[in-house]
Each structure stands twice: as structure tokens, then as C-alpha cells.
C-alpha positions, 0 to 999 in steps of 0.5 A: 708355164704359169698358166699350165701350172695354175690349171694343173693346180686347180685340177688337183685341188678340185680332186681333193675337195671332190674326194673330201666331199664324197668321204663326208657324204659316205661318213654321214650316210654310212656310219648310221647305216653300219650302226643299224646293221650292228645293232640288229645283231645285238642282245638288249644288254649290249645295246644299252651298255656304256661305253658302246659295244661296236662288235656284238658278243655274241651275235644275236640273229634271233632279232630278225625272227622276233621282228617277223613274229612278234607282230604280223610283219607279213601283213605289214609287208602286204599292205605296203606293197598294195599301197605303194603299187596302187599309189605309184601306178595312179601317180605314174599314169596321171603324171604322164597324161597330165604332162602330155596334155600340158605340152601337146594339147591346146586349151584355154588356161593351160599356163594357169593350170601349170602354175597351180601345179607348181604352187601345189609343189610349194605346199608341204604335205603336213599342211593338208593333213587336217583337211584330208583327215576330216574328209576321209573320216566323213567318208568312213574310210578311216582304218581302210586301205582306200583311206590311205591310198586316195589322199596320197595320189597327188601327182604334182611332182610327176607332172612337173618332171614329165612336162619338162622332159616332153618339152625337151623332145625334138620338135621335128619328130613330133611334127613329122608324126603329126604330118603322118596323121598320128592322133594323140594316142598314137603320138603318145604311145608310138613317139613320145613314150619310146623317147622318154624311157629313162625319165619314166624310170626316174619318175617311177623310182622316185615315186616308189621310194617315196610311197614305200617310206610314207609314214605320217598319213598311214600312221594317222589312218591305221587304227589297227595292225590289219591296215598298217604299212611297214613304217607304221609296223616298226613303230608298233614293234618298238612298243611291243614289250616295255615302251620305256625301254625299247629293245632296239635289236628287233626294231633295227632288224625290221628296219633293214628288212623294210629297206631291202625290197626298195633298195633292190629296186633302186640299185637295179634301176639307178643308172636309168634313173640318173639318165632320166633326171639329167635328160633335159639338162643338155640339149643339142 
């Protein structure tokens, strides 16, 4: 009886702490997001009034029109789509092929190559900004989409993720395909990739979100509005009128419009993403 009571008691407190943790996460994430939504419908006086107004009076949807007309919002959107699509595509292809080579091909120094990739994951991107900036400037790529795209195409995380997944694939299936005479291309396209769908989706979603939200490097490379991405455009929008007193209504409206496309992608693929990130956790 005592053991049963203790087990039930532990289960109860586990639920309590679990729900409490979820509530804390929801508050930490949800309250700022709710404040952004409310602010996007406020007039400037309501934004700066003290005490804070939690319900716009009146509602001011004109902020969304201002966010898309005061600056070339659609140009920023086009640039973000181009940069995100190209960088994500290159990272995806390089990540899959490099991981395949590290797992299924034999060549000298394979372990050293993987250690170099792991070391690259430990280096913050900010450390390489100065050297990349100098190189891109010497090549004449400043204020161009090429100058933004090329330095962002590093693929260490994708190689690490896909390699670990490929190692978890059933060796019997791989050996059977090789005994049937499958070459490297057929093994990759007919055997390995069909068994790696969720992990590839996870890799693609993480890459898309990261590249869509990339700010520092596009900000350094974009001298004008013609190549600025959406995160950089929000900074420009913040300074369109009086830089000392920002009208946060259009900025928050632009923030929500910037979040919307990638949020739709994430919600549509989140189930596959979770499967992919946990596919190598349990093997049996």
C-alpha cells in the first residue's frame, strides 16, 4: 500500500510540476507576443501613455498599411524569400551529401573531417563576421544578394544532424541494397532518403527559420533598401519618422507580417519536425 501510494503521489507531483512548467513557458512566450499584437493596433499616443493601455481605443489597423507603404515592404519580402530559399536549398543539399559521404563512403581522414565540422559548430557566427566582411568587400559583393547569400551557406549543423540519423538506419537494409548492386546514387535516392523523410523535414524547417530570421549579416551587407531583407527592413521602418520617438505601431505590424509566412510553414510541418529530431533517440 505504501509503495502504491508513493507511486501515485509521485505521478501527481510530476503532473503538477509539468503543468506549472508549461504555464511558465506559455507566459514567457505568450505575453510578449500578445503585447506585440495589441501594440500593432494602437495609435502613437496610446503606445506612450502611462499607465499602459492594454486595449486599443480606438483600434488602429492603419498601422498595417503604414508598415507596407512607408518603405518597400514587398521588396524586403522578395529579398527574404530569395535569400532564404537559396541558402536553405544549398545547405540542405550540402548537408545531405556531406553526411552521406561521412557515413557510407570510405576515405582517409574521415573522422578528422567530422571533428572539424563539430569544431565549426562551436564557433559563434559573430566571430567570423570581420573576416567574411573583409573578403566580401574585396570581391565587390557588398550591397548585393550574392554577398548576403554566399557567407551564409555553411552547413555544419545539417551535416551533424543528418550524419547521426544516417548512422541510426538499419544496417541490414543498407547491406542488402549493396548486395543487389546499388551504387552510391541509387543507395542514396532509393534507400537512404526514403527512410529519412522526417529528419530531412526537421533539417529543412530549422534551416528555413534560421535563414528567415537572419539579421546581423544582411544588415552589414545591405547599404540600401534594394537588397535589404525583412528583419533589416524592420530596423529601417523604426527610423522612418522621428528616430528619437519611434512609432511602434507600424513596427509591430511589420513584425507580425514578417513572422506570418515562416509561422505557417512551421505549423504545417511541426509534427514531421518533431519526429525527425527524435528519430535517432530510440533504436530497436
